[in-house]
C-alpha positions in Angstrom: -78.4 -46.2 -41.8 -76.7 -44.1 -44.5 -74.2 -45.2 -47.1 -71.9 -42.9 -49.0 -69.8 -44.1 -51.9 -66.7 -42.4 -53.2 -63.7 -43.1 -55.4 -65.4 -43.3 -58.8 -64.1 -41.4 -61.9 -62.7 -41.7 -65.3 -59.9 -44.3 -65.9 -58.3 -45.7 -69.0 -58.7 -49.4 -69.9 -56.3 -51.5 -67.9 -56.2 -49.0 -65.1 -57.4 -49.3 -61.5 -59.8 -47.6 -59.1 -60.7 -48.2 -55.5 -64.2 -47.5 -54.4 -65.1 -46.8 -50.8 -68.4 -46.9 -49.0 -68.8 -45.3 -45.6 -71.6 -46.6 -43.3 -73.3 -44.3 -40.8 -75.3 -46.0 -38.1 -75.0 -48.7 -35.5 -73.8 -52.3 -35.8 -72.0 -52.2 -39.1 -70.6 -55.5 -38.1 -74.0 -57.1 -38.4 -74.5 -56.2 -42.0 -73.4 -58.1 -45.1 -72.1 -55.6 -47.6 -72.3 -55.7 -51.4 -71.3 -53.7 -54.4 -73.7 -53.6 -57.4 -73.5 -51.8 -60.7 -75.9 -50.5 -63.3 -74.9 -49.6 -66.8 -77.2 -47.4 -68.9 -80.2 -49.3 -70.1 -79.3 -52.3 -68.1 -80.4 -53.9 -64.8 -78.6 -53.4 -61.6 -76.4 -56.5 -61.0 -74.3 -57.9 -58.1 -70.6 -57.3 -58.5 -69.2 -58.6 -55.2 -70.3 -59.3 -51.6 -68.8 -59.9 -48.2 -70.3 -61.3 -45.1 -70.6 -59.3 -41.9 -67.5 -60.8 -40.2 -65.5 -60.6 -43.4 -63.4 -63.4 -44.8 -66.1 -64.9 -47.1 -66.7 -63.2 -50.4 -68.4 -63.8 -53.6 -68.0 -62.2 -57.1 -69.7 -62.0 -60.4 -67.9 -64.1 -63.0 -67.2 -61.1 -65.0 -65.0 -59.5 -62.3 -63.4 -62.6 -60.7 -59.6 -62.2 -60.5 -59.8 -58.4 -61.2 -61.9 -57.0 -58.4 -61.5 -57.5 -54.6 -64.0 -56.6 -52.0 -62.9 -55.9 -48.4 -64.2 -54.3 -45.2 -62.9 -52.6 -42.1 -65.5 -53.0 -39.3 -63.5 -50.6 -37.1 -63.9 -47.9 -39.8 -67.4 -48.9 -40.8 -66.3 -49.1 -44.4 -66.3 -51.4 -47.3 -64.1 -51.2 -50.3 -63.9 -52.4 -53.9 -60.5 -52.6 -55.5 -60.9 -52.7 -59.2 -57.9 -53.7 -61.4 -57.5 -54.3 -65.1 -60.6 -52.3 -65.8 -62.4 -52.7 -69.1 -64.8 -50.5 -71.0 -67.6 -52.9 -70.0 -67.0 -52.1 -66.4 -68.4 -48.6 -67.0 -71.5 -48.2 -64.8 -72.8 -46.5 -61.7 -71.6 -48.5 -58.7 -73.8 -48.8 -55.6 -73.0 -50.0 -52.1 -75.7 -52.1 -50.4 -76.0 -53.1 -46.7 -78.2 -56.1 -45.8 -78.8 -56.9 -42.2 -77.8 -60.4 -41.1 -81.5 -61.1 -40.4 -82.2 -60.3 -44.0 -85.0 -57.9 -43.0 -83.3 -54.7 -43.9 -81.6 -53.4 -47.0 -80.0 -50.0 -47.5 -78.5 -48.4 -50.6 -76.0 -45.7 -51.3 -76.5 -43.0 -53.9 -74.0 -44.5 -56.3 -70.7 -43.4 -57.8 -69.9 -43.3 -61.5 -67.1 -45.3 -63.0 -66.2 -44.7 -66.6 -63.5 -46.7 -68.3 -62.5 -45.1 -71.6 -59.4 -44.2 -73.6 
């Protein structure tokens, strides 16, 4: 399994970005997908997650109402729509795939999101 994130960049406060994560491998539909982020000097933390079939999501309190995670099993992709961005959202964002069995985890290489005026 390989995960490749894209869509990061520099955006002004209040702006929006849409991150994408492309999954290479078999049985994407059997993986729960998550977005994590890591700011400089801080631990990597969960931003949002979505179950393998889609429809059930969870979010960190800090992004609820601003970020939306979604997936397209036909395209083997997961997305993170980020609206009303704040400077504290600045971080490297990582895509993670977890098998439904819980036995396997895979990470992408990360994509930088910088929110600054």
